[in-house]
C-alpha positions as CSV (number, residue, x, y, z in Angstrom):
1,M,-272.6,-18.2,-144.4
2,I,-276.0,-20.4,-142.8
3,P,-278.7,-17.9,-142.1
4,Y,-279.7,-17.2,-138.4
5,K,-283.0,-19.0,-138.8
6,N,-281.7,-22.0,-140.5
7,L,-279.0,-22.4,-137.8
8,L,-281.8,-22.4,-134.8
9,Q,-283.5,-25.0,-137.0
10,Y,-280.3,-27.2,-137.3
11,W,-279.4,-27.0,-133.7
12,G,-283.3,-27.8,-133.0
13,R,-283.5,-30.9,-134.6
14,F,-279.5,-32.0,-133.5
15,F,-280.9,-31.5,-129.7
16,N,-283.9,-33.5,-130.5
17,V,-281.7,-36.3,-131.8
18,S,-279.4,-36.2,-129.2
19,K,-282.2,-36.3,-126.5
20,T,-283.8,-39.5,-128.4
21,L,-280.2,-41.0,-128.5
22,N,-279.8,-40.1,-124.9
23,L,-276.2,-38.5,-125.5
24,G,-276.5,-36.3,-122.6
25,I,-276.1,-32.8,-124.3
26,L,-276.0,-30.0,-121.8
27,K,-277.4,-32.5,-119.2
28,K,-276.6,-31.0,-115.7
29,P,-275.0,-33.6,-113.4
30,P,-277.2,-35.3,-110.2
31,Q,-277.0,-33.1,-107.7
32,P,-275.8,-34.8,-104.3
33,T,-278.2,-35.5,-101.8
34,M,-278.6,-33.4,-98.5
35,H,-278.7,-36.2,-95.7
36,K,-280.1,-34.9,-92.4
37,D,-277.9,-35.5,-89.1
38,N,-279.2,-38.6,-87.3
39,P,-279.0,-38.5,-84.0
40,G,-278.5,-41.7,-82.9
41,Q,-275.5,-42.0,-84.9
42,K,-273.9,-39.0,-83.3
43,Q,-274.4,-40.3,-80.0
44,I,-272.7,-43.6,-81.0
45,N,-269.8,-41.6,-82.4
46,Q,-269.7,-39.9,-79.0
47,Y,-269.2,-43.5,-77.3
48,D,-266.9,-44.7,-79.9
49,K,-264.6,-41.3,-79.3
50,I,-265.0,-41.7,-75.7
51,L,-263.9,-45.5,-76.1
52,Q,-261.1,-44.7,-78.2
53,E,-259.6,-42.1,-75.8
54,N,-259.6,-43.9,-72.8
55,I,-259.3,-47.7,-73.7
56,E,-255.4,-47.9,-74.1
57,A,-254.7,-46.5,-70.5
58,A,-257.8,-48.6,-69.0
59,L,-257.1,-51.7,-70.9
60,P,-254.7,-53.6,-68.4
61,G,-257.1,-53.0,-65.6
62,L,-259.7,-54.1,-67.8
63,I,-258.0,-57.6,-68.8
64,K,-256.9,-58.3,-65.3
65,N,-260.2,-57.6,-63.3
66,I,-262.7,-58.1,-66.0
67,L,-261.6,-60.5,-68.3
68,H,-259.6,-62.1,-65.3
69,I,-256.0,-62.7,-67.5
70,N,-253.2,-62.4,-65.6
71,A,-251.2,-60.8,-69.0
72,V,-247.3,-60.9,-68.6
73,H,-246.8,-59.7,-72.3
74,T,-249.0,-57.7,-74.6
75,E,-248.3,-56.9,-78.0
76,E,-250.2,-54.5,-80.6
77,L,-251.7,-56.1,-83.7
78,P,-253.1,-54.4,-86.7
79,D,-256.6,-53.4,-86.3
80,S,-257.9,-53.9,-90.1
81,L,-258.7,-57.4,-91.1
82,Q,-258.9,-57.6,-94.6
83,H,-259.8,-60.8,-97.0
84,T,-263.2,-60.8,-98.3
85,K,-264.4,-58.0,-96.4
86,E,-263.0,-55.3,-93.8
87,R,-263.4,-55.5,-90.3
88,K,-262.0,-52.9,-87.5
89,P,-262.2,-55.0,-84.3
90,D,-262.2,-52.2,-81.2
91,V,-259.3,-54.2,-79.4
92,L,-256.9,-56.4,-80.8
93,K,-253.7,-57.8,-79.0
94,K,-251.4,-60.6,-78.7
95,I,-251.3,-61.7,-75.1
96,T,-248.9,-64.3,-73.4
97,D,-250.4,-65.0,-69.9
98,D,-248.8,-65.9,-66.4
99,K,-249.3,-69.5,-67.4
100,G,-247.1,-69.1,-70.7
101,D,-250.1,-69.1,-73.2
102,T,-250.3,-67.1,-76.2
103,F,-253.3,-66.2,-77.8
104,V,-255.1,-63.3,-79.5
105,L,-257.5,-61.4,-77.7
106,H,-260.2,-59.8,-79.3
107,I,-262.7,-57.4,-77.3
108,E,-265.5,-55.5,-79.0
109,F,-267.8,-53.0,-77.0
110,Q,-271.5,-52.6,-77.6
111,T,-274.3,-50.1,-76.7
112,K,-277.2,-52.0,-78.1
113,N,-278.5,-55.5,-78.1
114,D,-277.8,-57.0,-81.7
115,A,-279.5,-60.0,-83.0
116,D,-276.5,-61.1,-85.2
117,M,-273.8,-60.4,-83.1
118,A,-272.7,-64.3,-82.8
119,Y,-272.4,-64.2,-86.7
120,R,-270.4,-61.0,-86.8
121,M,-268.0,-62.6,-83.5
122,A,-267.9,-65.7,-85.9
123,E,-266.7,-64.0,-88.8
124,Y,-264.1,-62.4,-86.6
125,L,-262.8,-65.8,-85.4
126,I,-262.3,-67.2,-88.8
127,M,-260.4,-64.4,-90.3
128,L,-258.2,-64.1,-86.9
129,L,-257.6,-67.7,-87.1
130,R,-256.6,-68.0,-90.8
131,M,-254.4,-64.7,-90.2
132,Y,-252.4,-65.5,-86.9
133,K,-252.5,-69.1,-86.7
134,I,-252.7,-69.2,-82.8
135,P,-255.8,-69.2,-80.2
136,V,-258.3,-66.7,-80.2
137,K,-260.2,-65.6,-77.1
138,Q,-263.1,-63.4,-77.7
139,Y,-265.1,-61.0,-75.4
140,M,-268.3,-58.9,-76.1
141,V,-268.3,-56.2,-73.5
142,Y,-272.1,-54.8,-73.6
143,I,-271.9,-51.0,-72.2
144,G,-275.5,-50.2,-72.8
145,E,-278.3,-49.8,-70.5
146,G,-279.6,-53.0,-69.1
147,N,-278.7,-56.4,-69.3
148,A,-277.0,-58.1,-72.7
149,T,-279.7,-60.3,-74.3
150,M,-277.9,-60.9,-77.8
151,P,-277.2,-64.3,-78.3
152,S,-273.5,-65.7,-77.4
153,E,-273.5,-68.9,-79.4
154,L,-274.4,-70.2,-83.1
155,S,-275.1,-74.0,-83.3
156,H,-275.3,-75.6,-86.8
157,E,-274.9,-79.2,-88.2
158,S,-271.3,-78.6,-88.9
159,L,-270.5,-75.6,-86.6
160,F,-270.6,-75.0,-82.9
161,F,-269.3,-71.5,-81.8
162,R,-269.5,-69.4,-78.7
163,Y,-267.8,-66.4,-77.3
164,N,-267.8,-64.6,-74.3
165,L,-270.5,-61.8,-73.1
166,I,-270.0,-59.6,-70.5
167,S,-272.7,-56.9,-69.2
168,I,-270.9,-54.3,-67.6
169,S,-273.9,-53.3,-65.6
170,S,-273.4,-56.6,-63.7
171,I,-269.8,-55.4,-62.2
172,D,-269.1,-53.9,-59.3
173,Y,-268.3,-50.5,-59.9
174,H,-265.6,-50.5,-57.1
175,I,-263.9,-52.7,-59.4
176,F,-263.3,-49.4,-61.7
177,L,-262.9,-47.0,-59.0
178,R,-259.8,-48.7,-57.4
179,S,-257.6,-47.9,-60.2
180,A,-255.0,-45.4,-60.0
181,N,-256.3,-44.2,-63.7
182,P,-259.2,-42.0,-64.3
183,E,-259.4,-43.2,-67.7
184,E,-260.4,-46.7,-66.2
185,K,-262.4,-45.2,-63.2
186,I,-264.7,-43.3,-65.5
187,F,-266.3,-46.8,-66.4
188,A,-267.6,-47.1,-63.1
189,I,-270.7,-45.0,-64.0
190,L,-271.6,-47.6,-66.1
191,A,-271.5,-50.6,-63.4
192,N,-273.5,-51.9,-60.8
193,F,-274.2,-49.2,-57.9
194,G,-275.6,-52.2,-55.7
195,K,-276.9,-51.3,-52.4
196,E,-275.7,-48.1,-52.1
197,G,-278.1,-46.5,-54.9
198,A,-277.1,-44.0,-57.5
199,E,-276.8,-41.0,-55.4
200,T,-273.9,-42.2,-53.4
201,A,-272.3,-44.2,-56.3
202,I,-272.4,-41.2,-58.5
203,K,-271.0,-38.7,-55.7
204,K,-267.8,-41.3,-55.1
205,I,-267.6,-41.6,-58.8
206,V,-267.3,-37.9,-59.6
207,T,-265.0,-37.0,-56.5
208,E,-262.4,-40.0,-57.2
209,I,-262.1,-39.1,-61.1
210,I,-261.9,-34.8,-60.0
211,Q,-259.5,-35.6,-57.5
212,N,-257.5,-38.0,-59.5
213,T,-257.6,-35.7,-62.9
214,Q,-254.9,-33.1,-62.9
215,G,-255.4,-29.6,-64.9
216,E,-258.8,-27.8,-65.1
217,L,-259.2,-28.2,-69.2
218,E,-258.7,-32.3,-68.5
219,R,-261.1,-32.5,-65.6
220,E,-263.6,-30.4,-67.8
221,R,-263.1,-33.2,-70.2
222,R,-263.8,-36.0,-67.6
223,K,-267.1,-34.3,-67.2
224,K,-268.2,-34.0,-70.4
225,Q,-267.3,-38.2,-70.9
226,L,-269.2,-38.7,-67.9
227,R,-272.2,-37.1,-69.1
228,V,-272.1,-38.8,-72.5
229,L,-271.8,-42.1,-70.6
230,A,-274.4,-41.3,-68.1
231,Q,-277.1,-41.6,-71.1
232,L,-276.0,-45.5,-71.6
233,R,-277.3,-46.5,-68.6
234,N,-280.4,-43.9,-68.3
235,L,-279.7,-42.4,-65.1
236,A,-282.9,-40.3,-65.1
237,K,-284.3,-43.1,-63.7
238,A,-282.2,-42.9,-60.6
239,N,-284.4,-41.3,-57.6
240,I,-281.7,-38.8,-56.5
241,D,-281.2,-35.1,-55.9
242,I,-277.9,-34.9,-57.7
243,M,-279.3,-35.4,-61.2
244,E,-283.3,-35.1,-61.6
245,S,-282.9,-36.4,-65.1
246,V,-280.2,-36.8,-67.9
247,A,-281.7,-34.0,-69.5
248,S,-281.5,-31.5,-66.3
249,F,-278.0,-33.2,-66.0
250,F,-277.1,-30.8,-68.7
251,K,-278.3,-28.0,-67.3
252,E,-276.2,-25.9,-64.8
253,E,-278.7,-25.4,-62.0
254,N,-279.2,-29.1,-61.7
255,D,-275.9,-30.0,-62.9
256,I,-274.1,-32.8,-60.6
257,F,-270.9,-30.8,-60.8
258,Y,-272.6,-27.5,-60.1
259,I,-274.3,-29.3,-57.0
260,V,-271.1,-30.5,-55.8
261,G,-269.0,-27.1,-56.5
262,E,-272.0,-25.2,-54.6
263,K,-272.4,-27.7,-51.8
264,R,-268.5,-27.2,-51.2
265,G,-268.8,-23.4,-51.7
266,I,-271.2,-23.2,-48.6
267,E,-269.2,-25.6,-46.4
268,K,-265.9,-23.5,-46.9
269,G,-268.4,-20.3,-46.2
270,R,-269.2,-21.9,-42.9
271,K,-265.9,-23.0,-42.2
272,E,-264.5,-19.3,-42.6
273,E,-267.3,-17.8,-40.6
274,R,-266.7,-20.3,-37.4
275,E,-262.8,-19.4,-37.8
276,E,-263.6,-15.5,-37.6
277,K,-265.6,-16.0,-34.6
278,E,-262.9,-18.4,-33.0
279,V,-260.2,-15.4,-33.6
280,L,-262.4,-12.9,-31.8
281,F,-262.9,-15.2,-29.2
282,V,-259.5,-15.7,-28.7
283,K,-258.8,-11.9,-28.8
284,N,-261.0,-11.1,-26.0
285,L,-259.5,-13.9,-24.2
286,L,-255.9,-12.2,-24.8
287,A,-257.1,-8.4,-23.9
288,Q,-259.2,-9.5,-20.7
289,T,-257.7,-12.2,-18.8
290,E,-254.1,-13.5,-17.7
291,F,-254.6,-17.0,-19.3
292,N,-251.3,-18.5,-20.8
293,D,-251.7,-19.7,-24.3
294,E,-252.6,-23.4,-23.4
295,K,-255.3,-22.2,-21.0
296,I,-256.8,-19.8,-23.7
297,A,-256.6,-22.5,-26.2
298,Q,-258.3,-25.0,-23.7
299,V,-261.1,-22.6,-23.2
300,A,-261.8,-21.8,-26.6
301,G,-261.6,-25.3,-28.1
302,V,-258.6,-24.6,-30.8
303,T,-255.0,-25.4,-30.8
304,V,-252.0,-23.7,-29.3
305,A,-250.6,-22.7,-32.8
306,F,-253.8,-21.1,-33.6
307,V,-253.9,-19.2,-30.3
308,Q,-250.1,-18.1,-30.9
309,R,-251.2,-17.0,-34.6
310,V,-253.8,-14.8,-33.4
311,K,-251.5,-13.2,-30.7
312,S,-249.0,-12.7,-33.8
313,S,-251.6,-10.8,-35.7
314,L,-252.2,-8.2,-32.8
315,T,-248.6,-7.4,-32.6
316,K,-248.1,-6.6,-36.3
């Protein structure tokens, strides 16, 4: 048996040798690095989520009214392109238009101006041409604040490339509101309000979306989507009483939906108060005069049906 003291010396020499040879004996595995949440990336993820939730239902209207393509047949294409690198387009469809032309429709949505966007779109083009062997039409739809300033073409000695660049802020918001789909209407918050101004436009947009959305849960989801998209165009700059700033937009007391609801509540209260006065006036006329229903209606400024309803309530 090896004495305890000698055993310690043996293992001590072993560990020293192991350390010299970098054998990694009893070496702790590297601890994972903790990354703090990136607010900017989180916001981009929110925008992407809203696009994914709405784009399929909104796409027919966008293709017709924004891209000015009259599609008579649309076919889904795989959204993953992989040759030497993987790319995932936002929208990829095989389109046959009303002229009989068939092509690949490629659409990207961008929230920030990117100086290298032309290179990125050119990469997409080469991969799509190689894969499908038919013409490709490419559109970049900029949905950020202001106008798109990124280059839309490349020009080199052996290459000239161009894609279509559209700023949603330059499009009349009424185009989106005319749609029957709330998924398409919601893009109006990013569009051009024109001479109407932000206050009038926002009221119309909110009213249209809420009135055309079924179910309270779905309406709440639309409201949240509007709040997120409002940040893209920085509506805090709008001189309106519906939202004093994007920040206060999220507070109940300054929330556009709270204000609209409060206003409707006040109007409803006034209507009920006015109706109570009309009922009382009609009751007095019925009790104190010999006027017929038509005469009472004329004096009180109400309908004959209203008079008859009040008279019926008195006999119960």
